[in-house]
Each structure stands twice: as structure tokens, then as C-alpha cells.
N, C-alpha and C positions, 0 to 999 in steps of 0.2 A: 454760750449755750445757744445763741440764736442761729449759729452756723449749722449745727447738726440737723435740725428739721429741714432747712433748705437743701442741704447736701443729700439727705435721705430722699426728699421728693424728687430732686433731679436724677438721683441714681435709679429709683424705682421706675420713673417714667422712661428714661433712656433705655434701661435694660429690657423693659417690657416691649418697647417699640422695636429694638434691635432683634430680640428673640422672635417677635411676630414676623418681622421682615424675612428672617432666615428660615421660617417654617418650623421652628422648634415647638410650636404648640399643637402641631398636627400629627406627630409621630406616636406610635403605640410604645409606651415605655418598656413593656415586657419583651419587645423585639429590638431594643437598642443595641447598636453595634459600633464598629469602628468609625463609620461615616458620621453617625450621630455624635460621637465623641469629638470628631474633628470640627463639627459645626458648633458644638458647645464651646470649644477653645476659641474658635473664630468670633463667636458672639461675645465671649468675656473680654477678649482683647479689644474688639471694636468698640463696645460700649464703655470700657474703661478710658479709651482714648477720647471718646466724645464727652464723657463726663469731665475728664481733666481739662479738655479744651473749653467747655462751657464755664467751668469754675475759674478759669484763668482770668476772666473779665470781672470777677468779684473782688472786693476789697477784703481780703481774708486776714491780713496781717501775717503773724507767724503761724502758717498752716502746714502741717507735715505732708509734703507731696507724696511720700511713700504710701500713704493711705490708699491711693488710687491703685497701686500695684497689688497691695494686700487685698483690696476689695475685689479686684479681678480674679485673683487666684482663689479666694474664698468662694466667690460666685461660681467658678468653674468646678471646684471640688464639691460644693454643696449640691448643685443641680445634677452634676454628673453622678455623684455618689448616690443620690436618691434614685435616679433612673436606673443605674446599673444594680443597685441593691434590689429593686423591684424584679429586674430580669433574673438575678441570681436566686432570689427567693422562689420565683416561678420555676426555674430549672431544678432546684433542689426538691421542690414539691412534686414535680412531674417525675423526677428520677425515683423518688421514694414510692410513688404510686406504681411505676413500671416494675420496680424491684419486688414490690408486694404482689403484683399481679403475676409475675413470672417466677416467683421463688420456687414453686413446685413444678415448674416446666423444665425445658431443656437447660442443661448447664451452660455457662458461658464458654464460648470458643476462644481459645488462647491463640493470639495472633502475634506473629513476628513480621516486622516491616523491614524489607531490604531497601535501603536508601533513606538517609536522613536529611534529604533536601527539602525543597519547597512542596514537592508532591507528597512525600512522606509526612511532612508537617500538616499539610491539608487533610490528609487522610485520618491522622490521629485526632485532629480537630473535629472532623465529622463523626468519628466514633464517639468522642466525648459528648458531642452535642445531641446525638439522637440514637445511639446504638449500644450504650453501655449495658442494656438488658440482654444483649446477644453476644457482644464481643468484649474482650479485655486485651488491650495492647500490652504485651509482655516486654518487648524491646525492639531496638533498631539494629540492623547490621549495616555498616558503612565502611568503605575502604579508606576513608579520610582519617589519618592519624590524629589530626586536631580535634576530631569529634568523639574520639573514644572516651567513654565514661561521662560525656556530657548528657544533659537531659533536655528533652523537647516535650513540653506539656506534661512533665513528670515521668516521661518514658525514657529509660536509659538506653544509650548506644552500648550494646553488650559485646560487640566484636566486629570483625570484618566478614565479608562474604564467604571467605574460605572457612570460616567457623560454623557455617550453616549446619552440617550434620551434628556437631557437638551440641549446639544450642537447641536444636530440635529435640534431641534426646534428653538434655539436662533440664529444659524448661517445659517439657511435655507440651510441645506446640501442636495445635490442631490445624493451623492454617498459616501459610507464608504468603505475604502480599509483596509483589515486586513493585516498588514505587520509585524506580529510577530508569532513566533513558540510556540507550547506547549499549545495552548488554549484548555481547556477542552470542550468536546462536548456540555455540558449543557450551558457553557458560550457563545459558538458560537451560539447555538440555541436561547439564550436570545437576543443576538445582532441581529440575523436574524429577530426575532419577533418585536424588537423595530424599525428596519429599515422598515419592511413591514408595520407596523402601521403608520409610518411617511411618507411612500411613497418614501423612499430612497432605492437605490439598494445597495447590499452587495457583495463585490468581495474579492478575496484572492490572495496575491502575494506569489509565491513560495519562499523558502529560497534562498538567494543570492548564497550560495555555491553550489546549485544544478543547477545553470545556467552557461553556457559557459562564462568565463572571468568575472563572477559576474555582467554581464550586464543585466538589467532588461528592457523589452520592454512592451508596453501595451498589446501585444499579449500574454504575459506570464500570465497576470492577468485573473483569471477565476472566474465565478460565483460560489457561494457556492454549493457544491454537497453534497449528502447524506452522503458520506464518511466522509466529514469534520464535519458534525453534530454528528457523532459517537465519534469523538475526539480520534481516535486511534493514540497513539504516535508513532514516527518513530522507526524502528527496528534497533538496533545496533548489528552488526554481528562480530564474531571472525573469520575474513577472513582467518587468518593463519590456523586455525583448519579445515575450510572448504576446503582450498586449498589442504590439505593433502589427502582428500578423492577424490577430483575432478581433480586437475591440472595434466595434461599429462596422464589422465586415460580414458578408454573407458567406457562410461556411457550409460546405457539403461533406457529409460522412457517408460513405458507401459501406454496406454491411453494418448498418447502424444498430441493428438488433442483435448482433453477435456479442461475444464476451468483451473483446477489445473495443469494438465499435460503440457499444452502449456506454462503456466507461469513458471513452473519448468524448462522447456527447456531453456527459455530465461535467468533465473537466473543462471542455471548451466554453460551456455556459458560464463558468466562473469568471471568465474574462470579458463578458459582456458583448458578444456578437450582436449584430443588428437582426440577423436571421439565421437560424440553424435549419438546414435542409437534410432530412433523413431519407436515405435510399436503402430499401431492404426488400428482398424477395419473399421472405416468410411473413405472412400477414400477421400471425399472432406476435411474433417478435417485434414487428413494427409497431403494433398496438401497444405493447408493454413499454417500449422505450419512449414512445410518444406520450403516453400517459405519465410516466415517471418524470420526464423533463417538464411537462406542463404543470405538474404538482410542485416540483421543487423550484422551477424558475418561471413563474407565471408571467414575468415581465418580458420574457424573451419569446419572439415569434418563432414557432416550430412548425415546419411544414413536412408532413410525411408523404413519401412517394413509394408505392409498390412498384418495383421495377427489377428487371433482369439486367445486369451490367453488360451482358452480351447483346442486348437489344439496342442497337445504335440509334434508331429513330426515337425510342423512348428516352434514352439518356440525353440526346440532342435537344429533345423537347424540354426536358427538365432544366438544362443549362440555359436554353433560350429564355425560359420563363424567370428563372431566379438569378441569372448573371452572377455566379459565385466569384469570390475573390480567392478562396483557398479550397483545396480538395484533399480530404484525408481518405485514402483508399484502403479500407480494411476488409473489403469483401473478398472472400477466397474460400475454396475448399481446403481444409487443413488436416484431415484425418488421414495419417500415412497409410495404414493397411487398406482403408476403404479406397483410396486413390490408386493403390496397386491393382485393385480389382476393377477399377473404372478409370483407366488412364486417359481416355478421350474426354471425359468430363473435366478432369484436372486441367487438361490442355485448354479446353473450351473456356472454362471459367477463369482459371488462374492466369493464363497467358492472353487469350484473345479478349477476355473481359477486361483485363487491365489495359490492353491496347486500345480498346474502344473508348474507355473512359479517358485515357491519357490523350488520345488524339483529339477528342472533343474539347478537353480542357485546353489543349494547345490552340485549337481553332478559336476558342472564345477568349483567349488572352487571359486565362486565369493566372493570378500572381504566383501562386505556389501549389505544387502537387506533391503529396507525401505518400509514398508506397510503404505500407506496413508489411515488412518481410520477416524472414525466419532464419534461424541458424542452420536449418536443414537445407537451405540453399547453398551452403558451403560444402564442396566435394559431395554433392548429393548422390545418395544411393537409392532414392526413392523418386517416383514420379512426382509426388507432391513437392519435394525439395527441388527437383530440376525445373518444374513449372515455375516456381517462385524465383529461381535463379534467372530463367528466361525473362520473367517480368522485370527484374532488376536491370538486365541487360538492355531491354527495350527503353525504359525510362531514362537510363543513362545516355543512350544513343540519341534519343529524342531531345534531350536537354541541350545537345550540341548545337541544334539549329532552331531553338525555340526561345521566345521571350519569357516563357513560364519557367520558374525555378523547380525543376524535378529533382527530388531526392528520395532515397530509400532509407528505412530505419530497420535494422536487423536485430532481433533479440531471440531468446530462447523460450522455454515453456512459461506459462503463467498459471499460478495456482488457482484452482477452482473454476477454470474456464469450462465451457461446454465440451464434453467428451475427453476431458483431461484426466490424469491419473487420480487426482484427489477425490472427486466425487465417486469414481469407480471403487476405490478402496473403501470409502465410507459405506457404500451400498453393500459391499461384500462383508464387511465387518458386521453391519446390522443384520445380515442374514446368518451370521455365525461362521463365516469363512467357508473355504479357504480364501486368503488374499493371494491373488495370482500375480506373479512378477515374471517377466520374460526371461531374465538372465541375472545371475548373482552379481555380475560386474557392471550391470547397466547403470549409467550415470547421466544425469540431465542438469542443465542450468534452469534455475527457477527464479521468478520474481513475482510480485503480486500484480494484479490487474491495474490497480491504481497507480503503482510505481511505473509500470510500463507505459501507461497512457500519458502520465505526466512528462516522462522523458521523451516520448514522441513529440509532444508539443514543444518541448525545449529544443529538440533537434530541428524541428520545423523552422524555428526562429533563427537557426544558425545557418541554414542551407543557402548557398549561393547558386546552386545548380550542378547536377552531376555527382554529388557526393553520396556515399553510402555510410550512414552513421551506424555505429555498433554500440549498443548498450552494454555497460559493465554488469555482467550477470553474477559477479562474485565467484565463489567456489561451486563447482559442480556437486550435486547431491546424489548419493547412492539411492536408487529406487528401493532397494531392499531395506535400507535404513529408514527411509521415508515410510514404508509399510509398517515397520516395527514401532516407529514413533506414533503413527496414527492408532495402532492397536493399543499402545500404552495410554495415549490420550483418552481412549475410550474406556479406560479402567480395566483393561484386560492385559493378559500376559501372552507375548508372542510365543509361538511354538507349543504353548500349553493350552490356553483357551482358544486361540485362533491359529490355525495352521497357515503356513506360507508355502505356496506351491510355485515352482519354477516351470513355466510352460514352453520355453523355447523362443528365440528371437523370431519375430514375424517378418514377412516380406517388406523390404524397404527400410527396416530399422537399423540403426547403428548403435554400438555400445557407447560411444562417446560422441558428442557433438562438438563442432568447432565453430567459432564465431566470425572468422574471416579467412581469406586466402593470404598465403605468404606474399604474393605479388601486389596486394592491395596497399601495402606500405601504411599500415595503421598508425595514426598520430593522435596524440592527446588534443583535446579541445579545452576551451576555458572552463567547461563543466567537468567536474571530476568523474562523472559516471557516463560520459559520452565520448567515444572515440570516432575518428573519421578516417576514411581511406577511399581510394578511387582506383579501380582497375582501368587500364586504357580501354575506353569503350570501342566496341566494334562499330564499323560504319553502319548507318541506318539501312543503306541500300543492301548491304550484305545480309543483315538480319531479315529484311523483308523477303529476300529471295528464299532463304531457308524456311522462313515462316509460311511461305506460300505452299511448300511441300507438306507442312503439317496441316495446313488449312484444307488441302485437297485430298487428304486421306479418305479413301472410300468408306462408306458406312459398313460396319461389320468388320473392319480391318483387324487382324489378330493383334493381341496385346504386344506381342514381340515386335511387330512391324511399327506399331505406335512408339515404342520405346527406342527403336532404331532411328526413327525420324527425329525424336526428341534429343537423342544423343548427338545427332549432327548439329543441332542448334546449341546444345550445352555439352561441350567436349568433356568437361569434368564429370558429368554424369556417366559417360562410357567408362572412363578410367577408373573411377571410384567403385563402380558396380563390378568391374572385372576383379579388382582386388578383393572386394567384399565376398563375392561368391566363392573365391578360392580359399577363403580363411575358414575358421573353425565352424563345425556343424552346430545345429541347434541343440539345446539342452534337452535331455530325456525327461519327460514328465515323471515317470516312475521313480527315477533316481533322485529327484529333487523335490520331493514333498516333505516339508518340515512341519511336523506335528508334535503331539505330545511325547512321542517316543523317539523323536529325532533330534539330532543336534545340528545347528546351522553350520554350513561349511562355506562361509563367504570369504573369498580371497579379497584382501584389502588393496585394490589397485591404488598406486600413488595418486594423490589429489593434485590436479593441475593448479597452477598459480592463478591468483586473482588477476583479471584484466586490469583492474585499477591499480595494481601494484607494480605494473611493468612500465618501464620508461620506453622500451622499444618492444612492443608486443610480439612474443614469439608465437605467431599464428600457426606454425607447423608443429606445435609441441605435442599434439596427439597423433600417433602413428596411424596412417590410414589402414595398415594391416590389422589394427585392433578393431576397426569398424566392421565388425562381423555382421553378416546378414544371413538369415536362414534361407534355405532353398524354398522354392514356391510351395512345396507341400507342407512346410512347417505350420503347426497349428498353435492356438493359444489365445487367450483374450486378456493378457495381463496388462498391457500398458497402453491404454488408449491415450492419444496425445493430440493436442491442438496448441498451436503457438499462441 
């Protein structure tokens, strides 16, 4: 009997000290969670080992050693049970209070979760924790055969994603929550249509690993956006390669206040440059991006410069002061019809502004120079496209005789950029319509601003000099379909609530864009979304001779004279324009207004293949004869576009 008191004393002292050292006396029991449970298990095991070790020196005779194991288990169960019973009691009390307070208010919304993985489990757990007074989880949909009829937190997997329409109708679903990654845009669009028809709302949960501590809240769940319907997959970056270009380096971004430039600044700061130099002509835009970067990345020195890229003395002064290692040249005039009306400004800014910055970068031995280009530079039918093609040609030629690695990155339209189609459509819908589209068959490549910026950085890390990198834009998107999707996302019905009006192709526009020339010999790179090619560059001396003719154009020169001089520099501009002007005329406004009494008559032109799906990219897949452009007198404000 003398053994028991001594063993009890040793046990109490040891467990008290261990629990104190592990901080188990400082937690609020009503908030106990998994981490507390793990610490309790650790404390029970450690204290049992210490007690057994201390007792091993005692003369105990025939003493059952299993008592230490049983004591540790009972200690864990007793303390853990007490703590979690207090938490459970609190949650039951709170739930009862909430139910009583909300019994006479809005009925519970019945929720169906698409995806029975980690994100879906976290969402259901969050509903059970704090939102049972507003939502009830009815079931999961998941394509995994092994998960069918299984339960997660008491919620059953009731079918696959193809069963969505039937489950919505059978279970009287109010809201569908997409809690799975990698859905194709077409599948998400189909889900959206099913939900809209059934009167259910559709929302999306972000991936758990994109949230702090993997904790989902209702505020994280957002309605479906047009970017979701495009189905762009997340970008995977080789961060080590990008860090070699950016980390502890002085980086210059021209056009830093623009859509692409400002996002580039944010993405660059993630990789820890020593200094970020912002060059921007628009004072307000520069103020906004400088303030944003200073707020988000306070440890990175950000220096704003108001400057015109055509002002060589100002640019030279900036480079002399900052001594940059890399330049991302995003400054450009990008609005196609606007540049048709102001061709000399496109030439001055897009060509000679690029030449100014590139030459000064070369003189200061900058390590790398990245020109942000556009798909409109391929077989250009617009002054803007031809001016960007000329800029590509110059940096390629300069790369042949420079220590600086000059590369260009070419891609299509970005959603939500300034002057792009998305904000224009949204503004027109807010006014009650009509939504104006230039042509029923108009298609464009789209990607998000963040995706484009990330891939620009990745391409910059790959360049050795002289390459033109082409980003995989996926499938081209019908602008008319984009307009319909936006109208539906606004809770309205196309052609009934909001009319769609076809206004005719505007000067400089093409029906289809191409991403590269056939002679560029596009090849895959190690990154699945980046391709590379290189036309044989023109000699720099030849380009400078032709550029001099452009530079010396007299003030007030007719637009036709300016275009002729530009065509001598960019032969593809002359060839593409001749074909384009000879093709189909613009669409009549009167014949193409789709309203409440009209039926849409959109021809479904065949979709081109995804760039990423091609082993040998068929860059000539879109016939130039389809790249129709309206005569100069065509009117319409349908498709504002900016790369």
C-alpha cells in the first residue's frame, strides 16, 4: 500500500510540470481544436515516459508495468474529454440560441457542394461551425466512383457532376457551391446554365491552400465571374528561375500604371527585388500604383518617375540614377481604332518610344529587356499591330549586337484591362443595353491580367536573346458568347432583357487573331504555357534606314502617307491590309440588332485548336481572308480592346 501514495505523488507532479511546460494551462477550453488535441497526446506520452523512468529506480517488487500505459491513456481521455465536452456544450448552446433567434426569420438555404475533396470538406465544416442558422448542406457531387454514397461530416455524396440538374430539382437546392479545382470553362458554363434555369445561385470556393491557415469563411465564396467561365487553369511558375532575374535586382517597369504594367509590378515584388522603378506618363496612374505597391510591399523600395518614353534625356537620366538590371517595357498605345485615327502617335510611342528605351538599356548594359507585345503584331491589319511588330523587329535586331538579352512576349487580350471589352459590356448592361458587338463571328484570345503577368516573368527567365515568346492563350472566345455570358451573370436574359447589337467591324480590326507567323518555327519550351520562335531578324542598319523615313515624315502628313511608310518597314502590314480590305463588308446596324423580338443568328465558326495541344503549332491555321476589316467609314463602338 506504500507504493500507491508515492506513485500518485510522482504522477501528479510530473504531469503538472509537463502540462505547464507545453502551455496546456493557458488555452481557452471552449476553443479547443486539433492542435490542442495533439498537444494533449504529446503531454500524456511524455509524462508517462518520465514517470516510468523515475519509478524504474524504485524497489517495487512485482509491479505491473502496464499501469503506466493505462495511466497515460486515461489521462489523455480524461483531460481531452473534459475540454472537448466544454467546447461541445458551448456550440450546442450557441446553436440553440441562434436557432431560437432565427426561427421566425429567413428559411435555411439548401446547399449542394460540387467536389467532395479537401475544399468541400472544409466548407461543410465551416457551415457546421458557424452558419447552420443560414445554410443546410444537402449533399455532395463528385465524379469519384469510390466516394459515391460516402458521407463527410454527415453529408452524403449523392451523385456525380452530370447529375446536377436532377439533384437540384429533386432536393430543392437553393445554392450550388463549386468546391473543386480544374473545372473546364465549358463545364462551369453548363453548370451555370442549369442553375440559372432552376433558379439556384452558383458560387465558387477558392482552393484551401490559397487561404490563410486553410480556413474557409463565407466571405471567401464568390459568385461566378466571367474569368471562371473561360476555364483558365492556374499558372505554375519556376520560381527559382524567376528569382535569378529579379531577386536583389533593380527592376524598371515602363507603363507601370497601365493594366499589365501595374500587375507586373505586383508580381515582381513577390520575388524580392532590391528596388522597383516605376516609369509612367499619367500622373494619377503612377500615384495609384506607387501607393498600392507601398501598401502591399512596404519593405521594397519603390521609386516613381513621371516620364515620357520618347524623351531620351529623361529616360537616360533615370537609367543613370537607378542603374537597372532588368527592364519590362509595357508602355504602349494599345487601342486599335484610336490608333487608326492617330497613326503618327502610335508610331511615335510604340516604335520610337521602344527604340529609345531599348537603346538606352543597351548603352547601360542592362542584363535583360522584355518587350510586352501583342497578337495583333501577327499579319497586322492595324496601325497599332504594325507598330508593335516594328518594335519586335527592332529589339530582335538590336539583340544580335548587344550584351543585353532582348526578348519579346506576345499574347492576346487580357480580361478587365483598361479599354477592354469586359468593362465596356458591364457598363452597357448597367445602362440597360444594348450590348454592342462588332461582328457575330468576332473571336479573341483571352487570359487574366495576373496570368499574363506571371507568364511574362517566366518567359523573361528563359530568354537568351532574340526570342519571341508566345503565350498559350487556350481556345479563342466568341465575343458574342462573351456578351451573352455577362448578361446572364448579371441575372438578365440576352435578347429579352438586354439587346445585343452588331455594329460592324471597325478600322484595323480582324475577325480572328493569330499568335505567330508560319516562318517563326514555333517550338515548345519547358513551360507548358510558353512557346518560343524567332524570325530571321532584319539587319539593324536596314531597319534604321527605313525608320529614318518614318522619323522624318512631315507634320500633318496624311494618314495614308503614314501607313505607306509603316508598310515599308512592316511588309506583312501591307499584305494583310490588302486582303482585309478586299474581303467582306461591315455588318449593317439595322439588320443585326437582337432584342426582345429578335432571334440571334450567329454562325458557329469552327474553333481553332489550343496552342498547348499542338506539337508543331500550325500558325497559319486561320485564313487571312477571314480577317475582315471594315472600310474607313464603318462606325460602331462595340469592341474596345487593349492587349
